[in-house]
C-alpha angles and dihedrals in degrees: 000000000000119000118256131224091232113112105214097210132088118258090244089055094049089051088054091047092050093047090053090053090055097044088050087055097046115059095173126060093005093163091056089051093048091049094048092045092052089053091048092050093050092051092046097048092048093051093050088045091055093052091051092048088060090050091050091053090053093049092049092049093051101039090051090075094067103016106138091207101050119135098188134088127245122231094221140006120251131213125251089251094053090045093053089047091052091047090051093050090047091051090052094049092042089053090051090052092052090050090052088050086054096245119154124219117250107237124228086247092060091050093050089051093051089053092053102037121089113260116245086226094054091241120134114208136191122207127197103214089181088078095067131080091190135010123185128166125191127186139187134189105036117194142153115248134183125222132182113225126189118226136176090047094312095308096111131047123213126189116210134179120218140173110259129195116209091203131020122183118195123202112188131170116192119218119258130278095266093063094054092044088064091055097050108133094023126107091245101072130143114281109260092238095063137060129221111265092018121139111215123192125195138181123207137181133215100006121171113228090234092059103050091115089069088070094067113102094224099046112137125204113244131189115253117226091252091055091049089049090051093047092042093049091048091048094047094050092044093048094051087052093049092047095050099041105030113017102045097101091043096049090047090052093045090049093052090053094050091047092052092043092051093047094249091119128043097194112087121231116242115221113215129178089249093054094048089052092048091050093048091051091050095051089047092053088047092052093045090052091049092050091045093055093043088051088053089054095048093044092051090051092048089052088054091049090050091049086052096047092044092055093045090049093058095037098050114100104168146344136222114317090014091060098067091043085059091041094047088056090048092049093049091050092052093046089052093048094047094047091047096049094045092049093044096054093043087050088051089059092041112170098015096058127197139246118239088254094052093048093047093053095045096052092046091048092047092052091048096045099035103033104019089239126137114204141149103237112216094225095165093060092044093054093046090058094050093046092050090050090047090236095133134047119223127215119189114231090205118052118241095041116123122224091229089069091066097065110101094344130143118282089247088062095047092055086069087064136070114217123208126189117233113239115272092253094053091043090054090050092051093052091041090054092050088061093045092056100030094120097035092105 
């Protein structure tokens, strides 16, 4: 399993980790270093927070046009083409937000695997993909877990390992009204809780890869072959017992009527009060048996639906507009952690500087050895942030290269540069100057 960019520690913990790194580096005047680093962290975190606040406002404004849960009025109507253009822009910015929060896109192969693998909750689901204009899944925090399941009516325990996603974000756009108008009166209609053309966003936690299909809003519970076999066998045995013990006289009477009516028997069948009562009782028993078996089928399906709804209830974290509020906070946390770590380890090598590759390897090795954590540190993104905020100095390894080329460039280009963190006092001044001139145009 490949390493992920996600840093599985809280921002406050990362600040404490970085402070320890600097204190271990500095033997003299540790208190002054700690105080200066605390000021630096506050300024850095607030600057990143302000940038994400602006992004949150853009997302809110664009999503408001097709939010299925909105409770506000619109000043003017928009055309379908304008709506689709806004949806496209929103999808692009939402994807950027997820990338900043270190989410990875779930591939089509993973979704296909989920549809064909057996559910951990023993529920078989069917999904109508034709209902959707766009479907995108993102996940974060991939791990392998082990669960013990009971089989053979609870008599046998079976331990299984499965891939689990700590967070799964779902982005789905339904097709327009015309598509669902054509399907009126059919079984495959739009779920009553959603409207044509709506875009829904959901965030879930602790989702097994094999159960991704349960996150679709139009998933339907289906009987597994094993369940059909159990119900069919029960109905067959019960039917034979009813036929032999309860319906013998009724079947004999009905057979005599059919034989006489078809000309296979010359002797007429005499209807008596007793025979009619017997026939009526037999048909009543048969009807009761059919209803009982049908109830078994429906009750089993209801149990599956309850298992599905119970799991979704505890796995659901947020919906629609609330999702990108949560994700903005997550992306802000990731950006802060990346920038703090990169600056701290560059400051640790103050003077000599480090290339992007050296910085990347040292941070990853430090997490693995010090905190028993394997991750793929996003060094390129971290350096881009520090360069933008003027918190590092760059020095080309090769002559003739311009520093402006090292802003938001590929990692391969960054390895031609040595990055040096500005001293804490200078970095604090840079961040403070940003706030002084934030509205100066």
